[in-house]
N, C-alpha and C positions, 0 to 999 in steps of 0.2 A: 881682113874683116873691116867692114865699113863702120865708122864711128857714128853713133846716133846723135843727131843734131836736135838740140832743144829749140823749139819754136814757140812763138806766142799763139794763143788760141783765141779765136773770136767767137763769142756767143751773143745771143740776143735775149733780153729779158722776156720778150713776147714770143720766143721761139722763132723758127724760120721754116715755114712750111713750103710745100710746092706752090701754093697760092702766093706766098710772099716772094718766091723766086720769080714768079710771073709779074706781079704787081709792083714790086719795089723799083725796078728801073723806070717805070712810067711815072711813079710818084716823084722820083728824083731825090729822095732823102730817106734816111733810116735813123731814127733818134735814140734807139735803145741798145746800142752796142756796148758790150763789155769785153775788154781785152784782158786776158789772163796771161801774165808773163811766166816764163819757166821758174822764176823764183817765187811764184804764187801771188805777186802783187797784182791788183785788179784796177782797171781804169775805165771810166765811162768814155765812150766815143760817140760822135754824132756825124753821120755821113751826109754830104750834099753833093749834087752834081752842079756844074756852073749855071745851067739854065734855071733850075729851081732856086738856087741861091740868089740869082739876080731878081727873080720874081718876088721872092720873100723880102729881099732888101728894098725893093720898090714900095712894097706895102708897109713893112714894119719900120723902115728908115734906119734900123740898126739891128745887127745880129751879133750876139755875143754868147757863144756856147763854149764851155770848157771842153777841150778834146775835139773841136770841130775839125773834120777832115774833108777836104774838097777833092773829089775824084772825077774823072771824065764820065763815068757811068756807074750808077749805084747798083752793082750786081754783087752777088756773094763772092765771085771770083775776084773782082776788082777790089772789094773791101778787104779781103784776105791778103791780096798782094800789097795793098797800101799798108796794112798793119805790119806785115813782114818787113817791108822797106823802112818804115818808121822805127821798128824795133832795132834794125841793123844800124841805124844812125843815132840810136839812143834818144829818140824823141821822148819816149815815155819817162825818161829820167828827169825831165823838166816839169812833169805833172805830179800832182799829189794823188796818191792811190786812194781808192774808196775803201771803206771798212767792210 
């Protein structure tokens, strides 16, 4: 019998529709992620791709977001992969959970 593996869950405050699936990679960011760990702790996350991060940094001069995750492309699949990898290396243990 295969053991069930507990994994983190990624949700979005604004939901994630088919339209989001289409538009999010073009925008290059997604600011409303919530990661729920198997122990029920929750963390805010903010996804950027390198191009959008560079553009925003040029305009804003500084970017400081708690839970900022830079990935090659901001797609649902890539965001979920990143969350899983970060969970495996215990990245979320260094963050303060949200209430």
